[in-house]
C-alpha positions in Angstrom: 17.0 -34.7 -26.0 17.5 -33.4 -22.5 14.9 -34.5 -19.9 14.1 -30.9 -19.1 13.3 -30.0 -22.7 11.1 -33.2 -23.0 9.2 -32.1 -19.9 8.6 -28.7 -21.3 7.3 -30.1 -24.6 5.1 -32.5 -22.7 3.6 -29.7 -20.6 2.9 -27.6 -23.7 1.3 -30.5 -25.5 -0.9 -31.3 -22.5 -2.1 -27.7 -22.3 -2.6 -27.0 -26.0 -6.2 -28.3 -25.7 -7.2 -25.1 -24.0 -8.7 -22.2 -25.9 -11.7 -23.9 -27.5 -14.6 -21.4 -27.3 -17.9 -22.4 -25.7 -21.2 -20.8 -24.9 -21.3 -18.9 -21.6 -22.7 -20.7 -18.6 -26.4 -20.9 -18.3 -27.8 -17.6 -17.0 -24.7 -15.5 -17.8 -25.6 -12.5 -20.0 -22.1 -11.8 -21.3 -21.4 -11.3 -25.0 -19.9 -14.2 -26.9 -16.2 -14.6 -26.3 -13.8 -13.0 -28.7 -10.1 -13.4 -29.5 -7.4 -11.1 -28.3 -6.5 -8.4 -30.8 -2.8 -7.8 -31.6 -1.4 -4.5 -30.2 -0.9 -3.2 -33.8 -4.6 -3.4 -34.5 -6.5 -0.3 -33.5 -9.3 -2.6 -32.2 -6.8 -3.6 -29.4 -7.6 -0.2 -27.9 -11.2 -1.2 -27.2 -11.9 -2.9 -23.8 -12.8 -6.6 -24.1 -16.2 -5.8 -22.5 -17.1 -3.5 -25.4 -15.2 -5.3 -28.3 -17.8 -8.0 -29.0 -20.4 -5.3 -29.8 -18.0 -3.5 -32.1 -17.2 -6.7 -34.0 -20.8 -7.9 -34.2 -23.1 -4.9 -34.4 -26.2 -7.1 -34.4 -25.6 -7.6 -30.7 -27.9 -5.5 -28.5 -25.8 -3.1 -26.5 -28.5 -2.9 -23.8 -26.9 -6.0 -22.3 -24.0 -3.7 -21.3 -26.2 -1.3 -19.4 -26.3 -3.6 -16.4 -22.5 -2.9 -16.1 -22.2 0.6 -17.4 -23.4 4.1 -16.7 -26.8 4.8 -18.3 -27.0 6.3 -21.7 -29.5 8.7 -23.2 -29.6 7.7 -26.8 -30.7 4.1 -27.7 -28.0 1.9 -29.2 -25.1 3.7 -27.5 -22.4 2.7 -25.1 -21.1 4.7 -22.2 -17.3 4.9 -22.7 -14.2 6.7 -21.6 -11.4 7.7 -23.9 -7.8 7.8 -22.7 -6.5 10.7 -24.7 -4.7 14.0 -24.2 -7.5 16.6 -24.3 -7.2 19.5 -26.9 -9.6 21.4 -29.0 -8.5 19.4 -32.1 -9.2 16.1 -30.4 -12.6 17.1 -29.2 -13.5 18.2 -32.7 -12.2 14.9 -34.1 -14.3 13.0 -31.5 -17.5 15.0 -32.4 -16.8 14.4 -36.1 -17.4 10.7 -35.6 -21.0 11.4 -34.3 -20.1 10.4 -30.7 -21.6 12.6 -28.0 -19.1 14.1 -25.6 -20.5 14.0 -22.1 -17.5 15.7 -20.4 -13.8 16.2 -20.9 -11.1 16.3 -18.2 -7.8 17.8 -19.4 -6.3 17.2 -15.9 -6.9 13.5 -16.3 -6.3 13.0 -20.1 -9.9 11.8 -20.3 -13.1 12.3 -22.3 -16.4 10.6 -21.5 -18.7 9.9 -24.4 -21.8 8.0 -25.6 -21.2 6.3 -28.9 -22.6 3.5 -31.1 -20.3 0.5 -31.8 -19.6 1.8 -35.3 -18.5 5.2 -33.9 -16.3 3.4 -31.4 -14.6 1.6 -34.2 -13.9 4.9 -35.9 -12.6 6.4 -32.7 -10.2 3.5 -32.3 -8.6 4.5 -35.6 -7.6 8.0 -34.2 -3.9 7.7 -33.3 -4.2 10.0 -30.3 -6.8 7.8 -28.7 -4.9 5.3 -26.5 -7.7 3.3 -24.9 -11.5 3.0 -25.1 -12.9 1.8 -21.8 -16.4 1.1 -20.5 -17.7 3.6 -18.0 -18.6 1.1 -15.2 -21.3 1.7 -12.6 -19.5 2.3 -9.3 -19.8 -0.3 -6.6 -21.2 0.8 -3.2 -20.0 -1.1 -0.2 -24.6 -1.0 1.9 -32.7 6.7 15.1 -28.8 5.3 14.9 -28.0 2.4 17.1 -24.3 3.1 16.6 -24.7 6.3 18.7 -24.3 4.5 22.1 -21.7 2.1 20.8 -19.4 5.1 19.9 -20.3 7.0 23.1 -21.3 9.9 20.9 -24.6 10.2 22.8 -22.7 10.8 26.0 -20.4 13.1 24.1 -23.3 15.3 23.0 -24.9 15.6 26.5 -21.5 16.1 28.3 -20.2 18.9 26.1 -23.4 20.1 24.4 -22.0 19.6 20.9 -24.0 18.8 17.8 -21.3 18.9 15.0 -22.1 22.6 14.4 -19.3 24.4 12.5 -18.3 21.4 10.4 -20.1 20.8 7.1 -20.2 17.1 6.3 -20.6 15.7 2.8 -21.4 12.1 1.8 -20.7 10.6 -1.6 -22.7 7.6 -2.8 -25.0 6.6 -5.7 -28.0 8.8 -5.2 -30.2 10.7 -2.7 -33.6 11.2 -4.4 -34.0 8.6 -7.1 -36.3 5.9 -5.6 -38.9 8.0 -3.8 -40.1 11.5 -4.9 -40.2 13.0 -1.5 -38.4 16.3 -1.6 -38.2 19.8 -3.2 -35.3 20.8 -5.4 -34.4 24.4 -5.8 -31.5 25.8 -7.8 -29.1 23.8 -10.0 -26.1 21.7 -9.3 -23.5 22.3 -8.0 -25.6 24.7 -5.9 -28.8 22.8 -5.7 -30.8 22.5 -2.4 -32.9 19.5 -1.5 -35.5 20.5 1.1 -38.8 19.2 2.7 -37.4 15.7 2.7 -40.0 13.3 3.9 -38.9 9.9 5.2 -39.4 6.9 2.8 -40.5 4.8 5.7 -40.9 5.6 9.4 -39.4 2.9 11.6 -39.1 5.3 14.5 -40.1 9.0 15.0 -38.1 11.4 12.9 -36.9 13.8 11.7 -34.3 11.8 9.8 -32.7 14.7 7.9 -32.4 18.5 8.4 -34.6 21.0 6.7 -32.3 21.1 3.7 -29.3 19.3 2.1 -26.9 20.9 -0.3 -26.4 18.8 -3.5 -23.5 19.3 -5.9 -24.4 16.3 -8.1 -27.6 14.2 -8.1 -26.1 11.5 -10.2 -27.1 9.8 -13.5 -30.3 8.3 -12.1 -31.3 4.8 -11.3 -29.7 4.8 -7.8 -30.8 3.1 -4.6 -30.6 6.3 -2.4 -27.8 4.8 -0.3 -26.5 8.4 0.0 -29.7 9.3 1.8 -29.3 6.5 4.3 -25.7 7.6 5.0 -26.8 11.2 5.6 -29.5 10.0 8.0 -26.8 8.3 10.1 -24.8 11.5 10.1 -27.8 13.7 11.1 -28.7 11.3 13.9 -25.2 11.7 15.5 -24.3 15.2 14.5 -27.6 17.0 14.1 -26.1 20.5 14.0 -23.7 19.9 11.1 -24.7 21.3 7.7 -25.0 18.4 5.3 -24.2 18.0 1.6 -24.4 15.2 -1.0 -22.7 14.4 -4.2 -23.1 11.4 -6.5 -20.1 9.3 -7.3 -20.9 9.8 -10.9 -19.9 7.3 -13.6 -16.2 7.7 -13.8 -13.2 8.2 -11.5 -12.8 11.7 -12.8 -16.4 12.6 -12.0 -16.0 11.4 -8.4 -12.6 13.3 -8.0 -14.3 16.4 -9.3 -17.2 16.0 -6.9 -14.8 15.7 -3.9 -13.4 19.1 -4.9 -16.9 20.5 -5.4 -18.0 19.4 -1.9 -15.1 21.3 -0.5 -15.1 24.4 -2.6 -18.9 24.9 -3.2 -20.5 23.3 -0.2 -17.7 24.1 2.3 -17.3 20.6 3.6 -14.4 19.9 6.0 -15.4 16.2 6.5 -16.4 13.9 3.6 -17.2 10.2 3.5 -18.0 7.8 0.7 -18.9 4.1 0.2 -17.9 3.8 -3.4 -15.3 1.7 -5.3 -14.5 2.0 -8.9 -13.0 -1.4 -10.1 -10.6 0.3 -12.4 -8.8 2.3 -9.7 -5.1 1.6 -9.6 -3.9 -0.8 -6.9 -0.2 0.2 -7.0 -0.4 4.0 -7.5 -2.8 6.9 -6.6 -5.5 7.5 -9.3 -7.7 10.6 -9.7 -9.9 9.9 -6.7 -7.0 9.2 -4.3 -5.3 12.3 -5.5 -8.4 14.4 -4.9 -8.6 12.9 -1.4 -5.0 13.6 -0.6 -5.4 17.2 -1.7 -8.5 17.6 0.5 -6.7 16.2 3.5 -3.6 18.3 2.8 -5.9 21.4 3.0 -6.7 20.5 6.7 -9.8 18.3 6.2 -10.9 14.8 7.1 -11.9 12.1 4.5 -13.4 8.7 5.4 -14.0 5.8 3.0 -15.5 2.4 3.3 -12.8 -0.3 3.6 -15.0 -2.6 1.5 -17.1 -5.7 2.1 -15.0 -8.4 0.5 -13.6 -10.1 3.6 -10.4 -12.0 2.8 -10.9 -12.4 -1.0 -7.5 -11.1 -1.9 -4.4 -12.8 -3.4 -1.0 -11.1 -3.8 1.9 -13.1 -5.1 4.7 -12.9 -7.7 3.9 -14.3 -11.2 5.4 -17.8 -11.7 4.8 -19.8 -14.9 3.4 -23.3 -14.5 6.3 -24.6 -16.5 9.0 -22.3 -15.2 9.7 -21.0 -18.8 7.5 -17.9 -19.3 9.3 -17.0 -22.5 7.1 -19.5 -24.3 4.6 -17.3 -26.2 0.9 -17.8 -25.9 -0.1 -15.8 -28.9 -1.9 -16.0 -31.2 -5.2 -16.6 -29.5 -6.5 -19.0 -28.2 -4.1 -19.4 -25.3 -2.2 -22.7 -24.8 -1.9 -22.5 -21.0 1.8 -22.8 -21.2 2.2 -19.5 -19.4 -0.6 -19.8 -16.9 0.3 -18.5 -13.4 1.1 -21.2 -10.9 -1.2 -20.7 -7.9 1.1 -22.8 -5.7 -1.6 -25.1 -4.4 0.2 -28.3 -5.1 -2.5 -29.7 -7.4 -2.2 -31.6 -10.6 -3.5 -28.5 -12.4 -1.5 -25.7 -10.8 -2.6 -23.1 -13.3 -6.3 -23.4 -12.3 -7.7 -21.9 -9.1 -11.0 -23.4 -8.1 -13.7 -20.9 -6.9 -17.1 -22.0 -5.7 -19.6 -19.4 -6.8 -22.8 -19.3 -4.7 -26.2 -19.6 -6.4 -27.3 -16.4 -7.9 -24.0 -14.6 -7.2 -22.1 -12.3 -9.5 -18.4 -12.1 -8.8 -15.9 -9.5 -10.3 -12.3 -10.8 -10.6 -10.1 -7.7 -10.6 -6.5 -8.4 -11.6 -3.7 -5.8 -11.5 0.0 -6.0 -11.4 2.8 -3.6 -10.5 3.2 -1.5 -13.6 2.1 2.1 -14.0 -1.2 3.1 -15.6 -1.5 4.9 -19.0 -4.9 6.4 -18.1 -5.3 9.7 -16.4 -1.7 10.8 -17.1 -0.4 8.3 -14.5 2.5 7.0 -16.7 3.5 5.4 -20.0 1.5 2.2 -19.3 2.3 -1.4 -18.7 5.3 -3.3 -20.0 3.6 -6.6 -19.2 0.4 -8.1 -20.6 -1.6 -10.5 -18.4 -5.1 -11.8 -19.1 -7.6 -13.6 -16.9 -9.9 -16.5 -17.8 -12.6 -18.6 -16.1 -13.0 -22.2 -17.1 -15.7 -24.7 -16.4 -13.4 -27.7 -16.4 -9.6 -27.8 -16.4 -9.6 -31.0 -18.6 -11.5 -29.4 -21.5 -10.6 -25.8 -21.3 -14.1 -24.5 -21.9 -14.0 -20.8 -21.3 -16.9 -19.3 -19.4 -15.6 -15.7 -19.1 -12.4 -13.7 -19.7 -10.8 -10.3 -19.8 -7.9 -9.9 -22.2 -7.3 -6.2 -22.8 -4.1 -5.3 -24.7 -1.1 -4.1 -22.8 2.5 -3.5 -23.8 5.7 -5.4 -23.7 9.2 -4.9 -22.4 10.4 -1.5 -23.6 7.1 -0.8 -25.2 4.6 0.3 -22.5 1.0 0.6 -23.3 -2.4 0.3 -21.7 -3.4 -0.1 -18.0 -2.2 -3.1 -15.9 -5.8 -4.0 -15.2 -8.2 -6.8 -16.1 -11.8 -7.1 -14.8 -13.7 -10.3 -15.4 -17.3 -10.8 -14.3 -19.0 -14.2 -13.8 -22.6 -14.7 -12.9 -24.1 -17.9 -11.6 -27.8 -17.9 -12.5 -28.3 -21.4 -11.5 -30.1 -22.6 -8.3 -27.0 -24.2 -6.8 -23.3 -23.4 -6.3 -21.0 -23.7 -9.4 -17.2 -24.4 -9.3 -15.2 -22.4 -11.8 -11.5 -22.4 -12.4 -9.5 -19.1 -12.6 -6.4 -18.9 -14.8 -4.1 -15.9 -15.2 -2.1 -16.0 -18.5 1.1 -14.1 -19.2 0.6 -13.0 -22.8 3.7 -10.8 -23.4 6.2 -8.5 -21.8 8.0 -8.5 -18.5 7.5 -11.6 -16.2 8.9 -10.1 -13.0 5.5 -8.9 -11.8 3.6 -8.8 -8.5 0.0 -9.9 -9.1 -3.0 -8.7 -7.0 -6.3 -10.4 -7.5 -9.4 -9.1 -5.6 -12.7 -11.0 -5.8 -15.3 -8.3 -5.5 -18.6 -9.8 -4.3 -19.9 -7.3 -1.6 -19.8 -10.1 1.0 -21.4 -12.8 -1.1 -18.3 -14.9 -1.7 -16.1 -16.1 1.2 -12.8 -17.9 0.5 -12.3 -21.3 2.0 -10.8 -21.1 5.5 -7.3 -22.1 6.1 -6.1 -21.4 2.6 -3.0 -19.3 2.9 -3.2 -18.2 -0.7 -6.0 -15.8 0.3 -3.8 -13.7 2.6 -3.2 -10.6 0.4 -4.7 -7.2 1.0 -8.3 -6.7 -0.2 -9.0 -3.0 0.2 -7.9 -1.1 -2.9 -8.1 2.2 -4.7 -8.8 5.4 -2.9 -9.6 3.6 0.4 -5.9 3.0 0.6 -4.8 6.6 -0.2 -2.5 8.1 2.4 -4.9 10.9 3.1 -7.9 8.7 3.6 -9.2 7.1 6.8 -10.5 3.6 5.7 -13.3 2.4 7.9 -14.0 -1.2 8.9 -17.4 -2.4 10.3 -18.5 -4.0 13.6 -22.2 -4.8 14.4 -23.8 -2.3 16.7 -25.5 -5.0 18.7 -22.3 -7.0 19.2 -19.5 -4.4 19.0 -16.8 -6.8 20.2 -15.7 -8.2 16.8 -15.2 -7.1 13.3 -17.9 -8.0 10.8 -16.9 -11.1 8.9 -17.3 -9.4 5.5 -15.2 -6.3 6.4 -12.3 -6.2 3.9 -8.8 -6.9 5.1 -6.1 -4.3 4.5 -2.6 -4.7 5.7 -0.4 -3.3 8.5 3.4 -3.1 9.0 5.3 -5.5 6.8 2.0 -6.6 5.3 1.0 -3.1 4.4 -0.7 -2.3 1.1 2.1 -1.8 -1.3 2.4 1.2 -3.7 5.1 1.1 -6.3 4.7 4.3 -8.4 4.1 8.0 -8.0 1.3 9.8 -9.9 3.6 10.3 -12.9 4.5 6.6 -13.2 8.0 6.9 -11.6 9.0 3.9 -9.5 9.6 4.5 -5.8 13.1 3.5 -4.6 11.2 0.9 -2.5 7.5 0.2 -2.2 5.5 2.3 0.1 3.6 0.1 2.6 0.3 1.8 3.7 -1.5 0.7 6.9 -5.2 0.0 6.2 -7.8 0.1 7.5 -7.5 2.9 10.0 -10.6 2.6 12.2 -13.8 0.7 12.7 -17.4 1.9 13.3 -20.8 0.2 13.9 -23.1 -0.9 11.1 -26.6 -2.6 11.1 -28.2 0.8 11.6 -32.0 1.5 11.1 -32.8 4.2 8.6 -36.0 5.4 6.9 -34.5 4.6 3.4 -36.5 1.7 2.1 -33.6 -0.4 0.9 -31.4 0.2 3.9 -33.4 -0.7 7.0 -31.3 -2.0 8.6 -28.2 -0.7 6.9 -25.2 -3.0 7.0 -21.7 -2.9 5.6 -18.7 -0.6 5.8 -21.0 1.8 3.9 -23.0 2.1 7.1 -19.9 2.3 9.3 -18.3 5.2 7.3 -20.9 8.0 8.0 -20.9 7.0 11.7 -17.1 7.5 11.9 -17.4 10.8 10.0 -20.1 12.2 12.3 -18.2 11.1 15.4 -15.2 13.1 14.1 -17.3 16.2 13.7 -18.4 16.1 17.4 -14.8 15.5 18.5 -13.6 18.5 16.4 -16.3 20.7 17.9 -15.0 19.9 21.4 -11.4 20.6 20.2 -11.9 23.4 17.6 -8.3 24.6 17.7 -6.8 21.3 16.8 -5.7 20.3 13.3 -7.1 17.5 11.3 -4.0 15.4 12.1 -4.6 15.9 15.8 -8.2 14.9 15.5 -7.1 11.7 13.7 -4.6 11.1 16.5 -7.3 11.3 19.1 -9.6 8.9 17.2 -6.7 6.4 16.8 -5.3 6.6 20.3 -8.7 6.0 21.8 -9.9 3.1 19.5 -11.8 0.4 21.3 -10.6 -3.2 21.2 -12.3 -5.5 18.6 -11.7 -9.2 18.1 -10.5 -10.1 14.6 -8.5 -12.7 12.7 -5.5 -10.6 13.6 -4.5 -9.2 16.9 -3.4 -7.1 18.7 -4.5 -3.8 17.4 -3.7 -2.1 15.1 -4.2 -4.9 12.6 -5.2 -5.8 9.1 -9.0 -5.9 9.8 -9.8 -3.2 12.4 -6.9 -0.7 12.3 -6.8 1.1 15.6 -10.2 -0.3 16.5 -13.7 1.0 17.3 -14.0 4.8 17.4 -15.0 6.2 20.8 -16.2 9.8 20.6 -16.2 10.6 24.3 -12.7 9.2 24.9 -11.4 10.9 21.8 -12.8 14.3 22.6 -12.1 14.5 26.3 -9.1 12.2 26.8 -5.5 13.1 26.9 -3.5 11.0 24.4 -0.1 10.7 22.8 0.4 13.3 20.1 3.8 12.3 18.8 7.1 10.4 19.6 10.3 12.3 18.7 14.0 12.5 19.6 16.4 15.3 20.1 19.1 13.1 18.7 20.0 14.1 15.2 19.2 11.8 12.3 22.0 9.5 11.3 23.9 6.5 12.7 24.3 6.1 16.5 27.1 3.7 17.6 26.7 4.1 21.3 25.7 6.4 24.2 22.2 7.6 25.1 19.3 8.4 22.8 16.7 10.6 24.4 13.1 9.9 23.2 10.2 12.3 23.9 6.6 11.1 24.1 4.4 14.2 23.8 0.8 14.2 25.0 -2.0 16.4 23.8 -1.8 18.3 27.1 0.3 18.5 30.2 0.5 15.3 32.2 1.8 14.2 35.5 3.6 10.9 36.2 2.8 9.4 39.5 2.6 6.0 41.3 5.3 3.7 42.5 6.5 2.4 39.1 8.6 3.8 36.3 7.2 3.9 32.7 9.2 2.4 29.9 9.1 2.3 26.1 9.7 -0.9 24.3 11.8 -0.3 21.2 12.2 -2.1 17.9 15.9 -2.7 18.3 17.5 -6.1 17.8 17.6 -7.4 20.5 14.6 -5.7 22.0 15.5 -2.9 24.4 13.6 -0.4 26.5 13.9 3.3 27.1 13.3 4.4 30.7 11.3 7.5 31.8 13.7 10.2 33.2 11.9 13.6 33.2 8.7 15.6 32.5 9.2 18.9 30.5 5.9 20.3 32.0 4.2 20.8 28.7 3.1 17.3 27.9 6.4 15.9 27.0 7.8 12.8 28.8 11.5 12.1 28.2 12.8 8.5 28.1 16.4 7.5 27.8 17.6 4.6 25.7 21.1 3.5 26.6 22.7 1.8 23.6 24.3 -1.5 24.5 27.0 -3.3 22.5 25.4 -5.4 19.8 22.2 -3.3 19.4 21.0 -2.5 16.0 18.0 -0.9 14.3 17.5 0.2 10.7 15.1 3.0 11.9 14.7 3.4 15.6 11.0 3.4 16.8 8.7 1.9 19.3 7.9 -1.8 18.8 4.1 -1.3 18.5 1.3 0.9 19.6 1.3 -0.6 23.1 5.0 0.0 23.7 4.4 2.5 26.5 4.2 0.5 29.7 3.2 2.0 33.0 4.8 -0.7 35.3 2.7 0.5 38.2 3.1 4.2 37.4 0.2 6.5 36.4 0.0 9.2 33.8 -2.8 11.7 34.4 -4.0 15.0 33.0 -4.9 18.2 35.0 -8.3 16.7 35.9 -6.5 13.6 37.3 -8.0 11.5 34.4 -5.8 8.7 33.2 -4.3 9.5 29.8 -4.3 7.1 26.9 -0.9 5.6 26.5 -1.4 4.2 23.0 1.6 5.5 20.9 1.7 6.0 17.1 2.4 2.7 15.3 6.0 2.5 14.0 6.3 4.2 10.6 3.0 6.0 10.7 2.3 9.7 11.1 3.7 11.2 14.3 5.9 8.2 15.0 9.6 8.5 15.8 10.7 6.9 12.5 8.4 9.2 10.4 10.0 12.3 11.9 13.6 11.2 11.4 15.7 8.2 10.7 18.0 7.1 13.6 20.1 4.1 12.7 21.4 2.1 15.7 24.7 0.3 14.9 26.4 -0.8 18.2 28.0 -3.8 16.7 31.8 -3.8 17.3 33.7 -1.8 14.6 34.9 -4.0 11.7 38.5 -3.6 10.6 39.7 -3.6 7.0 43.3 -3.3 5.7 43.7 -2.4 2.0 47.0 -2.8 0.3 48.0 -2.4 -3.4 48.1 -5.5 -5.5 51.3 -4.4 -7.3 53.8 -1.5 -6.8 57.0 -0.4 -8.4 58.1 1.8 -5.5 60.4 0.9 -2.6 57.4 1.6 -0.3 53.7 1.4 -0.5 50.7 2.9 1.3 48.2 0.8 3.3 44.7 2.1 4.2 43.3 1.0 7.5 39.5 1.5 7.8 37.0 0.9 10.6 33.3 0.9 10.2 32.9 3.3 13.2 35.1 6.0 14.7 37.8 4.7 17.0 40.2 6.1 19.5 43.8 5.6 20.5 44.8 4.2 17.0 48.3 5.1 15.9 51.3 3.7 14.0 52.2 1.9 17.2 49.0 -0.1 16.8 50.3 -1.7 13.6 52.8 -4.6 13.8 55.1 -5.1 10.8 57.2 -8.1 9.8 60.0 -7.5 7.3 59.1 -3.9 7.0 59.3 -0.6 8.9 56.7 2.1 9.3 56.8 5.3 7.4 54.3 8.2 7.6 51.1 7.6 9.5 48.2 9.9 8.5 44.7 10.1 10.1 42.2 10.8 7.3 39.3 10.7 9.7 38.4 9.1 13.0 37.7 5.9 11.2 40.2 5.9 8.3 44.0 6.0 8.4 46.9 5.5 6.0 50.4 4.1 6.8 53.4 4.0 4.5 55.1 0.6 4.7 58.8 0.2 3.7 59.9 -3.4 3.0 63.2 -4.4 4.7 64.2 -7.3 2.4 62.8 -9.6 -0.2 60.1 -11.9 1.0 56.8 -11.6 2.8 55.7 -8.5 4.5 53.2 -9.1 7.2 50.9 -6.3 8.4 48.9 -7.0 11.6 46.7 -5.1 13.9 45.8 -6.7 17.2 42.2 -6.8 18.4 41.2 -4.2 20.9 40.8 -0.9 19.1 37.8 0.7 20.7 35.0 3.2 19.7 34.7 6.3 21.8 31.2 5.7 23.3 30.0 5.3 26.9 30.1 1.6 26.6 33.1 1.1 24.2 33.1 -1.8 21.8 36.4 -3.4 20.7 37.3 -3.5 17.1 37.7 -6.8 15.3 38.4 -9.7 17.7 41.0 -11.2 15.3 44.2 -9.9 13.7 44.1 -8.9 10.1 47.1 -9.8 8.0 48.3 -9.2 4.5 51.2 -11.1 2.9 53.3 -9.4 0.3 56.2 -10.9 -1.7 59.0 -8.7 -3.0 61.4 -9.5 -5.9 64.1 -7.2 -7.3 65.7 -9.7 -9.6 69.1 -8.9 -8.2 68.9 -9.9 -4.5 68.5 -6.5 -3.0 65.5 -4.5 -1.8 64.3 -1.7 -4.0 63.2 -3.6 -7.1 59.6 -4.1 -8.3 57.4 -4.9 -5.4 54.3 -7.1 -5.9 51.6 -7.5 -3.3 49.4 -10.6 -3.3 46.5 -10.0 -0.9 45.7 -13.0 1.2 44.1 -11.5 4.3 41.6 -8.9 5.2 39.3 -7.4 7.8 38.6 -9.6 10.7 35.6 -9.9 12.9 32.8 -9.6 10.4 34.3 -9.4 7.0 37.3 -8.2 5.0 37.8 -5.8 2.2 40.3 -4.8 -0.4 40.5 -8.3 -1.8 41.2 -9.9 1.5 39.1 -12.4 3.6 37.9 -12.0 7.2 39.4 -14.0 10.0 37.3 -15.4 12.8 37.3 -14.0 16.3 39.9 -14.9 18.9 42.7 -16.2 16.6 45.4 -13.8 17.8 48.3 -12.9 15.4 48.2 -15.0 12.3 50.4 -14.8 9.2 48.8 -16.1 6.0 51.8 -17.2 4.1 50.3 -20.3 2.5 49.1 -18.1 -0.3 52.6 -17.0 -1.1 53.7 -20.4 -2.1 50.7 -20.7 -4.5 51.7 -17.3 -6.0 55.3 -18.3 -6.5 54.3 -21.5 -8.2 51.9 -19.6 -10.5 54.7 -17.2 -11.5 57.4 -19.9 -12.0 58.3 -20.8 -15.6 
């Protein structure tokens, strides 16, 4: 038996011990572990967090209430049905005895409260695709950030208060922990007034006379929303305020975003919420609501998250290299565990040290479209996640093994969420395994360990280098906010979640209908940073730390800036905030980077400063082979260039080139010229980074003689050169290709001469023929020509074009630096020309590659005839 097969069998045998069930770790309150249901079984529709209670109805469902939305009736579970909504389906759901809480036709979703027995009945309804737990959302937790953001000076300098911009905050609750206000009206038009402080660390007031409320929430919250609104009021006391709960589902939060805009009139919204079931690789309901809000001319801010560097992103790779080995039926064998690439003797197990008393959520997703919310047909790959106490015994401590589809049979959401709680008094090491159960194996895995700052990955482990921010915080229309301590605003908070910038951007693979993008969209996150550690009167949040605290500060700052610049669009306000971001130390530098984005918001500089609004070019989109490319850097107002030096723009060309300042159009636009040099190339011309505009001793000032910010849009982002048009730079010398027919029965044949760029002065005289004369020469275009070749006598016909054909640009580049030659042999079986002519290609385009069956010749070889191939051809044809 081959050694490779023996190794595979040995690996399988060694791993077959896994799968034995054991009791959960001490202190864990999860239900007993259950097997994975086959996709053909209706029970496979039920989420693994719910399934044990359906299979064993003696279990108390109250244990789920720590994870789920609260329910009204005892013995019921808060669930969400993935189903196309219609009157018939609503009637069928009600007929089971389940209580319908809400239905969302837009999102193919119905939220219910149901007993385990009713859920079993619902699973048997063919139209029901999935039954999922309605999880509780996760919140990321006088304002000292005022001075840090220079918003105090902004208010006194310009007399602004945020008036004219209603600001809404979304969090868990506003009036749950302390009965201290009066409610009039009903949601979504309720009014909360006479709000007394929960505590009084400093003289108030902490909130305005009244706050609009569109949704108070399900109850049992911590009033984090109140703490967020107190921050906003401290910085922008003239802005009308509103609140909405995040609800208990993605659909509810998406609806509340729309309600804050349409009912409460908010033009700025912030939130500190994450739903763990939000898609990683496409925009879910919340992200879509945010994008619609932003497209209507508004600003949306969201907490980037408090999970530091707890993110892994890597392609799936089986531990044995043969992922076709099936793991079903349950229990798993371990033969298809993912190889974490850590070079250990147990490559399928990732050790995680869980701190004492900590609860960690392991959220696993892979690049397949969702089935929920009408986002697509579902996943064609099925992965599961397990936690083990010991790799040698395979004792399972926790798991998530929801059913997904297989290749050609999409089903379910590409999502698993496993929770593990360490209730002991010391740290516990667990081992994480990801199992490929069925379907496609070409998958990009993303694992986020959600701990709200409790867990920190070991330093120096490159595995934890993936993006951590996820869900709506990575929406294109959202400004994701990182955190910096107000009393040390020089560095990012160590718990602030990493995103990704540039080539490390957060990848999106699918649109909102599940269609794959031609190539992944890479989104730059986070966008900005703001201070946290703020004192509030809300009992649980004094002080108030986290990106939850940073988000309302950034939103309030934006309101002040917008009041100073009321005629500017939301995009222009964003540009001001980004261009004037303050420098922060982080694991990545320079800014913008994966941890701080454009840096610490600075209200005074953003409102009053002159900054770069866009980078554009009057050169049309397309390929540029030479000459000059004008690039215009447009500022937010007219500027003057002074001083002794000359500003330059550093470009992303290979090799790196600069564009030199040449003129000022008088309305804020500075024109730079880039002279294309032979050998330059760029897939999409842009600046090299946000600090590409160099003064070199010059000055750029506005009408008040104040120095303008020279930070330019990061390449590929909004307002950047490459986002407005794609200019390809290709100044490599044109490559020559000669294509001739393989066989011909005519007394002459046509040759096509092609250059990869337009050329000049190319004619029939440029072609050297041996044993042939030239016939008709026809230009097809400035880069393609045909020539009729007439053989003179039997034997080889050599076609050669000497190096030196040039393109027509200011700095012309020569065509191929070597001659291209084709050898052709003729035979008429009677000793005279005119019989059957056979062409055997043995040469091709030189100087960079050939075509038409030929092979390229290296540079500087002069005129070469490739006749050796002819002898081979003749021997092959001889009897």
